[in-house]
C-alpha positions in Angstrom: 35.4 -68.7 -28.0 32.9 -66.4 -29.8 34.5 -63.5 -28.0 37.7 -64.0 -30.0 37.7 -62.9 -33.6 40.5 -63.9 -36.0 41.3 -62.2 -39.3 42.9 -63.8 -42.3 43.1 -67.2 -40.8 45.7 -69.5 -42.4 46.9 -73.0 -41.7 49.6 -71.9 -39.3 48.4 -68.5 -37.9 45.9 -65.7 -38.1 47.2 -62.3 -39.3 45.2 -60.6 -36.5 43.4 -61.7 -33.3 40.9 -59.5 -31.6 39.9 -60.0 -28.0 39.0 -57.9 -25.0 39.2 -54.6 -26.8 42.7 -55.3 -28.2 44.0 -56.5 -31.5 47.3 -58.4 -31.9 48.9 -58.5 -35.3 51.1 -61.3 -36.5 54.6 -60.3 -37.4 54.4 -58.5 -40.7 57.1 -58.7 -43.4 57.6 -56.9 -46.7 58.6 -58.3 -50.1 61.6 -60.5 -49.8 64.6 -58.9 -51.4 63.3 -55.3 -51.3 65.3 -52.6 -49.5 64.8 -52.0 -45.8 62.9 -48.8 -46.6 60.7 -50.5 -49.1 60.0 -53.5 -46.8 59.2 -51.1 -44.0 56.7 -49.2 -46.2 55.0 -52.4 -47.3 54.8 -53.6 -43.8 53.2 -50.3 -42.5 50.7 -50.4 -45.4 49.8 -53.9 -44.3 49.5 -52.8 -40.6 47.2 -50.0 -41.7 45.0 -52.4 -43.6 44.9 -55.0 -40.8 44.1 -52.4 -38.2 41.3 -51.0 -40.3 39.8 -54.5 -40.7 40.0 -54.8 -36.9 38.3 -51.5 -36.3 41.4 -49.7 -35.2 44.1 -47.4 -36.7 47.7 -46.4 -36.0 46.7 -43.7 -33.5 45.5 -46.6 -31.2 48.7 -48.7 -31.3 49.8 -49.5 -27.8 53.0 -51.4 -28.5 55.2 -52.3 -31.4 58.1 -54.7 -31.6 60.4 -54.3 -34.6 63.0 -56.9 -35.6 65.8 -56.0 -37.9 68.1 -58.5 -39.6 70.9 -56.1 -38.9 70.9 -53.1 -36.6 72.9 -51.2 -39.2 69.5 -50.7 -40.9 68.0 -48.9 -37.9 68.2 -45.4 -39.4 66.8 -46.5 -42.8 63.9 -48.2 -41.1 63.3 -45.3 -38.7 63.2 -42.8 -41.6 60.1 -44.6 -42.9 58.6 -45.2 -39.5 59.0 -41.6 -38.5 57.1 -40.4 -41.6 54.3 -42.9 -40.8 53.8 -43.0 -37.1 51.1 -40.7 -35.5 53.2 -38.1 -33.8 50.5 -37.3 -31.3 50.1 -41.0 -30.3 53.4 -42.8 -30.7 53.3 -46.3 -29.2 55.7 -48.0 -26.8 58.3 -49.6 -29.0 61.2 -51.9 -28.9 63.6 -52.7 -31.7 66.1 -55.6 -31.8 68.3 -57.6 -34.1 67.2 -61.1 -35.0 67.5 -63.6 -37.8 64.2 -63.6 -39.7 62.4 -66.3 -41.6 64.6 -66.0 -44.7 67.7 -63.9 -45.3 65.8 -61.8 -47.9 63.6 -60.4 -45.1 65.2 -57.4 -43.4 62.4 -56.1 -41.2 59.5 -57.7 -39.2 57.0 -55.6 -37.2 54.6 -56.8 -34.6 51.8 -54.6 -33.3 49.3 -54.6 -30.4 46.5 -51.9 -30.6 43.3 -51.0 -28.9 40.1 -51.5 -30.9 37.6 -48.7 -31.2 
């Protein structure tokens, strides 16, 4: 198992797992109770940091799954996403509505990226 590297290992999950030239991030959430825009900004800052630890960056994201507590927040989340995403290298992306871990979480983002 030495070919698998795990980052920020916790009792339940790792925040990132690297294997075979790819990095999978755990679902990232912002600060409970913040606005959708602020949660999205916090999440994307965390994604940047985890990708950097893994030897990657947002230009190498292959796929993103975004869960919203309510699809009415789609435009608010997208405004932050659009300002952040690499316009030359946008990933494949899906967005759906789902109940999240607590009602105070409005956004959760999952990322798969290539490692440099």
